[in-house]
Every structure is written in structure tokens, then in C-alpha cells.
N, C-alpha and C positions, 0 to 999 in steps of 0.2 A: 504494501502499498503505498500509496504519496501523499505526503500533506502538507495543505494547501491554503493556508493561513488558518491556521489549526483544525482542521477539518482535514480528514482520510477519505482519499478517492485511488481507485484500483486504474491502475496507467498498465497493469499485468496484457500484452494484447492478446486478442481472441485465436483461436485456432483458426478460424478465418483467415485476419490474417497475416500471421506467421506463414500460412498457404500461399498468397500471395506472393511476400514479399520470399518463400522459398522457389517457389515459377521465376521469379522476374531472376534470381542471382544465377538459376539455370539457364532461360535466357540467355543472358550477358558471354553466359562463357561460350553458349554454343553457337552467337549469332558476335560478341568480340565488339559489342554496340550498347547503345544505354547508361544512364549512369554515371555519379562523377563519384572518386572514392568518401564522398560523404553520403552519400546511395547507398555506395555498397555495408559500410557503416555501421547506417541505419540499418537494411534489412538483412545484418546477423544479428543484428539487436533484437529484431521483433522476429524473425522465424526462429530465435533462441528463446521465446518471449520473454524476456529481457524487460522487468519494472523499469520503466523512463519515469524520469523528472515529469514534474508538471509542463514546462518554458520545454520539452521536447517535442513534448505533446503540441501545444502551440505552434511551435517550428514544423512539425508536419502538418498540424491545418495553413500555414500561408503559403506550404508550400502546396499541398493540394489548391488553393483558391488561384497562386499563381499559372499554373500549368492547367490547368480544364482544360481549357481552349482547347493546350495541345490533340487533348484526345478525341477532336471531331476532327483530325488528319484523318483520311482512308489507312493509311499505313497502322495506323492506331485502332482503328476499333472495325476496322472492317479484313477477315481473312481472308478473301479471296483477290481482295487487295496486293499489287505489285511492293515488293517493300515490307511486308508484315513479317514479325513484327516490327512495329516502325520505334526509335532509337526513345522517341517520348514514353510510348508506350512501356517499355521493358525498365524506363528510369520510375516510372506512377508507380512502380509494382513494386520496385525496389522498394519505396517508402509504404508501399501496404496496398498495393491497387483500389477499388473504391471501396475492402472491408475496413480499408485503412483510411480511408477522407470518413468514413463515417460513426468510425470509432473516435478519429478523434475531432469527430466533431457533437459530438455526443459529451466528451471529457473540458472541452472547449467553455460550451453549453454551462455546465455542471457549475464551471469557475467563474463564468459568471452570473450565474447565480447566488453562489458564494461571493461575488465583492458587491452584489446590493447586497443585503444582505449586513454587509458590516459595515460597520462605521468606524471615523479613526475616532479618536477619542481626545484626539486635537488639534481635530479642525487639518489644517495646511503645517503642524509643525511636526518636524520629524528631526526625530535622538540622530545628530552626528559624531559620526567616530572620526574629527579628522585637525587634522595641527589649527590649532584656533588661529591665527596671522592667514592662514587662508578660506574661513568658512566664508568672507561675502561675498569672491568670488564667486569661489563653491557652490553658492546658494544663489547667485545668477545667472552660471553653465548651469545647473542643473535645471532650474524651472525657466530657459529660455525653451519655448515655443514656435511654431513655426505649419503653417496649414499645404500638409502633402503629406501627400496620397500614404497607406498602411502597405502599401508592393513596395515601395519605396522606399520604407524604414526596415520589411523586413531584409529587401533587398542590400540593407547595409550591416547587419546585424549576419545573413552567411556572407557576405565577405572579408571579416575579422580577419588582421592577417595575423602568417601564423608561417615563420621563416624556417625551414628545418633540411638541413645540413646534417649527412656524415653519423643518420641516424638520430639527431639530435632536432626539436623540435621546440625554437625559440619564440614565446608567450607575450606582447607586451602588454604591460599592463601602465599606459601614461595617463594621470591625467587625475582628475575629480575621478571619484566611485562611487557611481548610482545603484539604483536595477530600476529596469524596464523605460530607459530616460530617452527619449526622446530623440529624432534623427537631428534634427538641430544642436542637442546638447552635442551631438558625440562631433558634429560637423566641429561643436569648440571645443570642443579637447577631454570632453566627458567617458568615464568610460561603462561601460553596462557589466553588472557581477553576471546575466542572462549570456554575454557571450563569454566570456572571461573559464565562463563554465564548460557551454559545449567547443570552447575551444580544449580547453583540456583533456574534456570527455574521449575529442576526433582523437589526438595525441596518443592516450588511454588506450582503444582502442585501434590502432595504425602497426598494423607487425611490425613494420623496417623502422620504427619507434623506440630506444629502447631506452629516450633521456629526454625531459625535461623541463627547459630552465623557463624560469616565469621573470620576465625583465621588466624591471619594478620603475616607476617616482610617480609616485606621488602622496599627496599629504592624506590621503582618505579622502571619506567622503559622508554617506547617511550610513545608518547600520543594514537598510532593507537589503537581503540578500548575501550579504558578508559570512555571516553564518555559511549560509551553503555553499557560500562559495569554498570556503573555508573547512570546512569537512568535502567538498572534491578533492581538494587538495590531500589533506589528508586520507581521504580514501586510496588512492594510488601508492601514496609512503606506504597506507597497512598492506597492502596488497604484494608487495614489493618482487612485482612483476617487471617494474618501470623507475627508475628514480627521479627523481621532482627536486629542482630544488629552485631558492628563490637568490636574483639577484638585484641590488643596485649600486649605479654611480653617483646618487642626486639623492632621493627620498625614499623612503621606504615607513611610511607614520599611520599612526591609529590602524584606521581600514585596512590600511595596505598592509600589516604589521598584522594583523588577525589573522587576512585569508592565508598569506603564507606561514604562519606559524605551524606549522602543521607538516610541511614540508622537511626531507630529508638532508635540509641543508640548511644556512641562513649568510650570504654571502653578499660584504658591503666593503664597497672604497674607500681607503679614512677618513677623507671629502663627506662621505656621504652620513645624512643627516636619521637615525632606524628609531626607532621606538615611539613616544609620544601614544601612550596607553589609556584609555579614559574614553567616554562619551559624555555628550552635555545635551540640555533638550532648552535653546531659547526661546523666552516668550515673550512679547511684548503685551503691557498690560499700559491697552491706551482705552479704557473708559473712561478718565476723567478727562484725556482732552476730548473725544465723541462729548461729554457733558455739556465741558464749557461753550461748546457749538449749540448746542440742544440736540440733539443724537442718543436715544436712549437705546443700549440693544437687548431687547429679547432672546429665551429661551425656550422653545416648548419641545420639551423632551421626556425622555421612558429612561428610567439608568443613572445610577449617583454619579456618577464621571462623564455620562456621555454631553459631547464640545466643551469636556475640559481644557480651557488652553482657548476656547472662543476669541478671536480680534473682536475687543471693545467693549467682552463680560472682566470686571476684576478681577483676583482672585482673591480666593479665602483662606486660610491658611489649612482648614481642611481636605481643600485640592491644591495648594501645593505640595502637601503630605505626598499626597497618592500621584501628583508630576514627579515628585524622586524619586520615594520607590521604584517608577516605573525605568527610569536614570540606576538606578541601582542594582534593579535587576538584569541589565543590559551591560554595565559595566563588572559585572560580576560573574556572568557567560563570558564577558571577551579576558577577564584578569584568567579565568577557574582554565579555560581554553589554551592560553599561553604558557601558563605558566605547567599544562599536563607533560609540555615540550621543552621549556626550557624553564628544569626546575631550579638552577641556579639560579636566577633569576629570583632580587626579595621584594615580596609585595610593596612595601615603601620606595621602589626604587623605578617602575615598572611605567612608573606614568610618564616616566622624563622621556626625551627625546634627547639622543646625542651621537656625537657624533664620531 
């Protein structure tokens, strides 16, 4: 079972999906066409009926949405047409074919339902794990939006850079770390945890790769998606099949260090800044400023702490304690994960960034 926002979702491919992927692999071997290395990796996962992450299922849906038009070509749907089976059909099958599309759509719809049912307890406030001096620029980067086709956003995710040579995959993590960030935020230098997880999973599945290096230059970012990214790094390390290392010649701070803590090793240039382990939640109380303008914000809610920290609403002591507790819970998770692999670090010193 995969977990999505605290709720379990069954992401084990069905038998029909597995059979479609197996057929795609057979046809690709026979006709020597169709699909990419990513598609072959996905087909092997589906054929084995591996539990997939919810982000991987979302990528499957995005693939089917983009390539449905390819299936209209005669060579991809008519067994009597010249060139059948076409490369498009084989690629389609590698991703699970029609059963895979229906299966991915069902799971994504389930995730959308969960999204609709859950509301943020602190409106637009985010818990950050980032070097404080970079917060203002990071917030602007991750908040940037642009009207852009979903297809373009998916293509940017699929094209996430990963260099490989002589059995070594180098995955860059350069910029402010966010979760499910917009396409324009990526253009401005943000790094999406979804993309990094996908790149690590791809490298881990590639038989030609035996070592993975995370090339990090990041002050950290928001907490969302970072624990899952850290667990992905940890999974590769604990599997013992391949080595995974983190390296920086500039900065590996806060959330960036969290993601790297479970690697086989962390390396840094003498001038690099490494550490800064901590989290915080900035909340601006604008209630007095609005009151002076004759504006009063009222919240109609269910749930004691719903809308805690909502702009324009004064913070009482109970809400402050609640938000501080949330921050400390996240910090304890962060520091606990680091201590698991860096036991020599003292609890009083791990919050400092060091050169």
C-alpha cells in the first residue's frame, strides 16, 4: 500500500496491467522498436506488479493523456495495417496499455478526492527546512505561477537531467527544493522532489548503473516531499545493490541535507556550507493592520485548529502552541533521521551550518 496524505491507496498493478506490460516487452524484443529506457523500466515494474509510488502513478496518467492521440494511427490499432504493431503501440503497452490507463486514472481520481477532503491547517503557510537567509528568494521562486499547459509541465518533469557515464549516474539537485512545483518555478531554479525521486528510481532500476551521485547545491526548501525523498535515497543505500553518495561544492543545507543523510556517504568541498538542520513556520499576524483599515476577517469552520494562522486572524496562545507543536514534530522527524545515520553528531550542534 502507498500512503497519500495519510491515507492508504493500493498501487499494486492489476494482473491485466502486468500482462499488457509483458506483451509490450515481448513485442519490443521481437520488433526492436517502441518505447524508451524509461518505458522499459516502467514495464518491468508493472510486469513484476511492484507497488508504485503515487507520484509514479501520476506520471503514468500524464503519459497516457499525452500519447492517446498516437493510438489513432492505423499501425497502432489495426492488425492488418502496414507496420503493425507500431512503435507507439509498443510504447503504450510498456506503460500498461489500456488497462494501465484505466488503473492509473482510478488512482489519480482517488488522490483528487483526498485532496478535496483535506484542507491545510495553516492556509498558505508552509513549514520550511531552509537556510533562513535564502527564505525570501525561495518563497518567491516556489510561489511563481504562469498559465501553462499541463502537458508542458509534465514534459519538463520527464526531461529532468541525469548524466551517466561509466556506470555512474549524476543527478543534480541545484536550487530551492519544493514539492510539485510549477513549470515556471522550475525555470526560475526550483527543484521538484517528484523529479528527483523519479530520477533516483530510474537509476536504481538501470542495470548499467552501479553508482548514483547526488550533486547538490541547495539551501533547502519546504518540507513537503522531502521525507519521502530522503527515504528513497535510504532505500537505495539499504538495498545494498548500488552505492548512492551525496556531494556538494557549494551548499547542502537543511532540507538538502535531510535528503542526503541516508546515503552511503556525504562529501563536501572545504569551502562548502553543510548542515543547518532545523525547521520553521513563519506566520504573519495582519489582524491589527486590517482592523485599522476597517477590515475584519471571520472564519466559519469545523475542527478546532482549522484555518490556524489564516491571514488576518489574530493568533491566540492556544493556536501558537498548536503551530509550535507541529514545527517541533517535523524537527524531531528531521533530526531523528539525521541521527540514525550520523550518530556522531551532537543534538546541540546539528542545527548549525558548518564549512
